C-alpha positions as CSV (number, residue, x, y, z in Angstrom):
1,M,-10.1,-31.8,127.4
2,V,-11.0,-27.9,127.8
3,D,-11.9,-27.1,131.2
4,T,-14.3,-24.2,131.0
5,L,-16.9,-22.9,128.8
6,V,-15.2,-19.6,128.1
7,L,-11.7,-21.7,126.9
8,E,-14.5,-23.5,124.7
9,A,-15.8,-20.4,122.9
10,S,-11.9,-19.1,122.6
11,V,-10.8,-22.2,121.2
12,A,-14.4,-22.1,118.5
13,R,-13.4,-18.5,117.6
14,R,-10.0,-19.6,116.6
15,E,-10.7,-23.0,114.8
16,S,-13.8,-21.4,113.1
17,S,-12.0,-18.5,111.5
18,S,-10.2,-18.4,108.4
19,L,-7.0,-17.1,109.5
20,S,-3.4,-19.1,109.0
21,W,-2.6,-18.8,112.6
22,G,1.3,-19.3,111.3
23,T,3.7,-20.4,114.6
24,K,6.7,-20.7,115.4
25,N,7.0,-24.6,114.2
26,G,4.3,-24.9,112.0
27,D,1.8,-26.1,114.0
28,N,-1.2,-24.4,115.5
29,M,-1.1,-22.0,117.8
30,K,-2.1,-23.1,121.6
31,I,-4.4,-22.3,124.0
32,S,-4.8,-23.2,127.3
33,K,-6.7,-22.3,130.5
34,I,-4.3,-20.3,133.2
35,P,-4.9,-22.2,136.6
36,G,-7.0,-19.9,139.1
37,L,-9.0,-16.5,137.7
38,G,-12.2,-18.6,137.9
39,R,-13.5,-19.7,134.5
40,F,-10.9,-16.8,132.8
41,G,-7.4,-16.7,131.7
42,I,-5.8,-18.2,129.1
43,F,-2.2,-18.7,128.1
44,I,-1.3,-18.8,124.2
45,D,2.2,-20.1,123.0
46,D,3.7,-21.0,120.0
47,V,3.2,-17.9,118.4
48,D,5.3,-16.3,115.6
49,F,5.4,-12.6,116.1
50,A,7.8,-12.2,113.5
51,T,4.8,-13.4,110.5
52,I,1.8,-12.7,112.6
53,T,-0.8,-10.8,110.1
54,D,-3.0,-8.0,111.3
55,D,-6.2,-10.6,111.3
56,E,-4.6,-12.8,113.5
57,W,-3.5,-10.3,115.8
58,T,-7.0,-8.7,116.2
59,E,-8.3,-12.1,116.8
60,I,-6.2,-12.5,120.1
61,G,-7.5,-9.0,121.4
62,K,-10.9,-10.3,121.0
63,L,-10.0,-13.6,122.3
64,H,-8.4,-11.3,125.2
65,L,-11.5,-9.1,125.9
66,E,-13.2,-12.6,126.7
67,N,-10.8,-13.7,129.4
68,F,-9.4,-11.0,130.8
69,V,-5.7,-11.8,131.3
70,T,-3.7,-13.5,128.2
71,I,-0.2,-14.4,128.7
72,I,1.4,-15.2,125.3
73,R,4.7,-16.9,126.6
74,D,7.7,-17.0,125.1
75,T,7.6,-14.6,122.4
76,N,10.0,-13.0,120.1
77,L,9.2,-9.5,120.4
78,T,11.5,-6.5,120.0
79,P,10.1,-3.2,121.7
80,L,8.7,-1.4,118.8
81,K,6.5,-4.5,117.5
82,Y,5.4,-4.9,120.8
83,Q,4.4,-0.8,120.6
84,D,2.9,-1.5,116.9
85,L,1.2,-4.6,117.8
86,I,-1.1,-2.6,121.0
87,F,-1.2,0.2,118.6
88,K,-3.7,-2.3,116.9
89,F,-5.8,-3.1,119.9
90,G,-6.4,1.1,120.4
91,Q,-4.5,4.1,121.6
92,S,-2.0,4.3,124.1
93,R,-3.3,6.3,126.9
94,A,-1.7,7.8,130.2
95,N,-4.7,10.6,132.0
96,V,-2.1,12.4,133.7
97,A,-0.6,13.6,130.5
98,H,-4.3,15.1,129.4
99,R,-4.7,16.8,132.8
100,V,-1.3,18.4,132.1
101,K,-2.5,19.6,128.6
102,E,-5.5,21.2,129.8
103,K,-3.3,23.0,133.1
104,Y,-0.5,24.4,130.8
105,G,-1.6,24.1,127.3
106,K,1.5,22.0,126.4
107,S,2.2,18.4,126.4
108,M,4.7,16.7,129.4
109,A,7.0,15.6,126.4
110,Q,7.8,19.8,125.5
111,L,7.4,21.0,129.1
112,A,10.2,18.4,130.1
113,E,12.0,19.7,127.0
114,E,11.8,23.2,128.0
115,I,12.6,22.5,131.5
116,A,16.2,20.4,130.3
117,Q,16.9,23.8,128.5
118,G,16.6,26.1,130.9
119,I,13.9,28.1,129.6
120,D,12.1,30.2,132.0
121,I,8.4,28.4,132.4
122,N,5.5,29.1,134.7
123,I,5.0,25.6,136.2
124,D,3.8,24.5,139.9
125,T,7.2,22.8,141.9
126,D,5.6,19.4,142.3
127,D,4.5,19.6,138.5
128,K,7.7,20.5,137.2
129,Q,9.7,17.6,139.8
130,F,6.8,15.1,138.5
131,I,7.5,16.0,134.9
132,L,10.9,15.7,135.2
133,T,10.7,11.9,136.9
134,A,8.1,11.0,134.1
135,S,10.4,11.6,131.6
136,R,12.7,9.3,132.9
137,L,10.6,6.9,132.6
138,G,9.6,6.1,129.2
139,L,11.8,4.0,127.1
140,T,14.1,5.6,124.2
141,T,15.1,3.1,121.7
142,A,19.0,2.9,120.9
143,D,18.5,4.8,117.7
144,G,17.0,7.4,119.8
145,Q,13.3,7.2,119.0
146,S,10.6,7.9,121.9
147,T,8.1,5.2,122.5
148,A,4.7,5.0,124.5
149,I,6.5,2.5,126.2
150,T,6.6,2.7,130.4
151,Q,9.9,1.0,132.1
152,V,8.5,-0.6,134.7
153,T,12.0,-1.6,136.8
154,G,13.9,-0.7,140.4
155,K,16.8,0.2,138.8
156,R,18.6,3.6,138.9
157,D,20.8,5.7,136.8
158,A,24.1,6.9,138.2
159,D,22.8,9.8,139.8
160,G,20.2,7.7,142.0
161,N,17.2,8.8,140.1
162,P,14.3,6.3,139.4
163,L,14.4,5.1,135.9
164,G,11.2,2.9,136.2
165,M,7.4,3.2,137.1
166,F,8.1,1.3,140.9
167,A,10.6,1.6,143.1
168,E,12.1,-1.8,144.6
169,G,9.9,-4.5,146.6
170,E,6.7,-6.2,145.9
171,L,3.9,-4.3,144.5
172,L,-0.1,-4.8,146.4
173,W,-2.9,-5.6,144.8
174,H,-3.7,-2.5,142.3
175,S,-5.3,-1.3,139.1
176,N,-4.1,1.7,137.4
177,E,-5.7,4.9,137.1
178,S,-7.9,2.9,140.1
179,G,-9.0,6.4,141.4
180,D,-9.9,8.2,137.8
181,L,-13.1,8.1,136.8
182,C,-12.1,7.4,133.1
183,F,-9.1,4.9,134.0
184,T,-7.3,3.3,131.0
185,P,-9.0,-0.3,130.4
186,G,-6.3,-2.3,128.9
187,V,-2.4,-2.9,130.3
188,S,0.2,-4.9,128.7
189,L,3.7,-5.8,130.3
190,L,6.3,-7.9,128.2
191,A,9.3,-9.0,130.1
192,N,12.6,-7.6,129.1
193,A,15.3,-8.7,131.5
194,G,15.3,-10.2,135.1
195,V,12.0,-11.5,135.6
196,I,13.0,-15.1,136.5
197,G,12.6,-15.0,140.4
198,S,9.5,-12.5,140.1
199,A,6.0,-13.0,139.1
200,T,2.8,-10.7,137.6
201,G,-0.2,-11.7,139.4
202,F,-3.6,-11.2,138.6
203,I,-7.2,-11.7,140.2
204,T,-10.6,-11.1,138.7
205,T,-13.8,-10.6,140.5
206,V,-16.5,-11.8,137.6
207,D,-16.7,-15.0,139.1
208,Y,-17.3,-14.0,142.5
209,Y,-19.9,-11.0,141.4
210,E,-22.0,-13.9,140.2
211,S,-21.7,-16.1,143.2
212,L,-22.9,-13.6,145.2
213,S,-27.1,-13.6,146.2
214,E,-29.3,-11.3,144.3
215,S,-29.9,-9.3,147.1
216,F,-26.2,-9.0,147.8
217,R,-25.3,-8.3,144.5
218,S,-28.1,-5.3,144.2
219,E,-26.8,-4.1,147.4
220,L,-23.2,-4.0,145.3
221,D,-24.4,-2.2,142.2
222,E,-25.6,0.7,144.1
223,I,-22.2,1.1,146.1
224,V,-20.1,4.1,145.1
225,L,-16.6,4.4,146.6
226,V,-14.4,6.8,147.6
227,H,-10.8,6.8,146.8
228,R,-8.3,8.6,148.0
229,F,-4.4,8.6,147.3
230,S,-2.6,6.9,150.5
231,P,1.6,6.8,150.4
232,G,2.8,3.2,150.7
233,K,-0.4,1.3,150.1
234,I,0.9,0.3,146.3
235,N,4.6,-0.2,146.7
236,P,5.8,0.1,150.0
237,G,8.9,1.9,150.4
238,L,8.9,4.3,147.7
239,R,10.6,7.4,147.7
240,E,9.5,10.8,147.0
241,D,9.6,11.2,143.9
242,Q,8.5,8.0,142.9
243,D,5.1,8.3,145.6
244,L,4.5,11.5,143.3
245,I,4.5,9.5,140.3
246,M,1.9,6.8,141.8
247,Y,-0.1,10.0,143.1
248,R,-0.4,11.7,139.6
249,N,-1.4,8.1,137.9
250,M,-3.5,6.4,140.4
251,C,-5.5,9.4,142.4
252,P,-4.5,12.8,142.1
253,E,-7.9,14.0,144.0
254,E,-10.3,12.5,146.0
255,S,-13.0,10.7,143.7
256,R,-16.1,8.8,143.7
257,I,-16.3,5.3,141.8
258,P,-19.1,3.3,141.4
259,L,-18.1,-0.8,142.9
260,I,-19.4,-2.3,140.2
261,V,-18.7,-2.0,136.4
262,N,-18.4,-3.0,132.6
263,S,-15.5,-4.6,131.5
264,P,-14.7,-3.4,128.0
265,G,-15.6,-6.8,126.3
266,G,-19.0,-6.6,128.5
267,A,-18.6,-8.6,131.3
268,T,-19.8,-6.9,135.0
269,G,-17.3,-6.9,138.0
270,L,-15.8,-5.3,141.0
271,H,-13.6,-2.0,140.3
272,F,-12.0,-3.1,143.4
273,S,-8.4,-1.5,143.7
274,I,-8.0,-1.6,147.5
275,N,-4.9,0.5,147.9
276,T,-6.9,3.5,146.9
277,I,-10.3,3.0,148.5
278,A,-10.7,5.2,151.6
279,K,-14.8,4.3,152.1
280,V,-18.0,3.5,151.2
281,E,-19.8,6.4,150.3
282,G,-22.9,7.0,152.7
283,M,-21.7,4.4,155.3
284,S,-20.4,5.2,158.7
285,D,-16.5,4.3,159.0
286,A,-17.3,1.3,160.8
287,E,-19.8,0.0,158.6
288,S,-17.8,0.7,155.5
289,D,-14.9,-0.9,156.6
290,A,-16.9,-4.3,157.8
291,L,-18.5,-4.2,154.3
292,L,-14.7,-3.8,152.7
293,K,-13.4,-6.2,154.6
294,R,-16.4,-8.8,154.0
295,I,-15.6,-8.1,150.3
296,S,-11.8,-8.9,150.7
297,D,-12.0,-12.0,152.7
298,E,-14.1,-13.4,150.1
299,L,-12.5,-11.7,147.1
300,F,-8.7,-12.4,147.7
301,V,-8.6,-16.0,147.3
302,D,-6.7,-18.7,145.9
303,K,-9.6,-19.7,143.2
304,Y,-9.6,-16.1,142.0
305,I,-5.4,-15.9,141.3
306,Y,-2.9,-16.9,139.5
307,D,0.4,-15.4,140.1
308,H,2.8,-15.4,137.1
309,W,6.2,-17.3,137.9
310,Y,8.4,-16.2,135.2
311,Q,10.3,-19.1,133.1
312,N,12.2,-16.6,130.7
313,D,12.5,-13.0,130.1
314,T,10.0,-12.6,127.0
315,D,6.6,-13.2,128.3
316,L,4.1,-10.9,126.9
317,C,1.2,-10.1,129.6
318,L,-2.3,-8.5,128.5
319,F,-4.9,-7.8,131.1
320,D,-8.0,-5.9,131.6
321,N,-7.9,-2.7,134.1
322,S,-11.5,-2.4,135.1
323,I,-12.9,-5.1,137.2
324,T,-8.9,-7.1,137.0
325,L,-6.2,-6.4,139.6
326,H,-2.5,-7.2,139.3
327,R,0.5,-7.2,141.4
328,R,4.0,-8.0,141.7
329,L,6.1,-10.5,143.7
330,G,9.2,-12.0,143.9
331,G,12.9,-10.4,143.6
332,I,13.5,-7.6,141.0
333,T,17.1,-6.8,141.5
334,D,17.9,-6.2,137.9
335,R,14.5,-6.6,136.8
336,M,12.7,-4.8,133.4
337,C,9.6,-4.8,131.9
338,Y,7.8,-2.9,129.6
339,R,4.5,-1.2,129.7
340,I,1.7,0.2,127.6
341,Q,-1.5,1.7,129.4
342,H,-4.2,1.7,126.3
343,D,-7.5,1.1,125.3
344,Y,-9.5,-1.1,123.2
345,N,-11.3,0.8,120.5
346,Y,-10.1,-1.1,117.6
347,V,-11.3,-4.4,118.7
348,Q,-14.3,-3.3,120.4
349,S,-17.5,-3.3,118.8
350,T,-18.8,-1.0,120.5
351,P,-16.9,2.0,122.5
352,Y,-16.3,1.6,125.9
353,N,-18.3,3.0,129.0
354,P,-17.8,1.4,132.3
355,Y,-21.0,2.5,133.9
356,R,-24.5,1.5,134.3
357,Q,-25.6,4.6,136.2
358,A,-26.4,7.6,134.6
359,E,-24.7,9.9,136.6
360,F,-21.2,8.4,135.9
361,S,-21.9,7.5,132.7
362,D,-22.5,11.0,131.7
363,E,-19.7,12.4,133.4
364,Y,-17.2,9.6,131.5
365,L,-18.6,10.5,128.3
366,A,-18.2,14.2,128.6
367,R,-14.4,13.8,130.1
368,M,-13.2,11.2,127.2
369,K,-14.3,13.7,124.7
370,R,-12.5,16.2,126.1
371,M,-9.4,13.9,126.3
372,T,-10.2,12.8,122.5
373,N,-9.3,16.1,121.6
374,Y,-5.9,15.6,123.5
375,F,-4.9,12.3,122.6
376,N,-5.9,12.0,119.1
């Protein structure tokens, strides 16, 4: 029995398609509801990534846009196959790379190579440290191929330098690039090793938003949040070099972003990455604190949350980064995951714009036009 209308629509989409849906055991690919996450979130089981077709993968992408969180369990994915499939959803993105390119006229990879070769270049000290640290976080294959994959791990090299995006310990609720008006809308995370005993948690915001009274929704629709980076609010215990990575990626400067935005699939919810939210624009500190506390108390409850405690080292998590938050729980001593931030341009019917207010929509389009010249 299907649990929700969203899941019914997902299953109906698959069953009505002409795709073969080849799987590991020859049976139909299995879709089931993730517990929690309100009406949303799906597990997909028995997918054979050795034989999956482009059309089948595109269909999974469309299902994912409807469900915000998609967990494909027990995959047989290699890192390069994983990257290839994500690139069929859209382009990989890290907005910090665009900011570096605008400032220096060179890519981060070019600058990292010049720094490594000892070339005397005019670069800020903090930028140099950031680029050197960031250059160690990317996955390079055994045969020397560079990738768009970022390592997510607490591991360090022989000199004590971090090899992953975050330090040891748990990660609190966040969305990537949360203080960036042009946040990347999608994230994928492929478990690689040592994930058993840890969890990636998710919370969706659509059901909460739709549960509110019309008058309170109207109030939230007009709210603009001021974002500002605060060390330790995402990953308590970060070292200085990793804190710089978080600062540059999450919220490199104070910014203004509407609370209510649209997802790439067209749903409306909260862009509520609480770790970078400083206050509600136009409110006193007391009023702002009270409103943010009310939202947090009502939103961060079990019925909207699912923590995925890994049972094997091969699960693939796909998750929306616009109106969905994620976190990390549990032991991470030898944990290694691979992550790609990306857009959904190849599976969306129309170009993505999160904002309904003209002021923010226009600024988003202008900035994305500049970035497209770089990312292409």
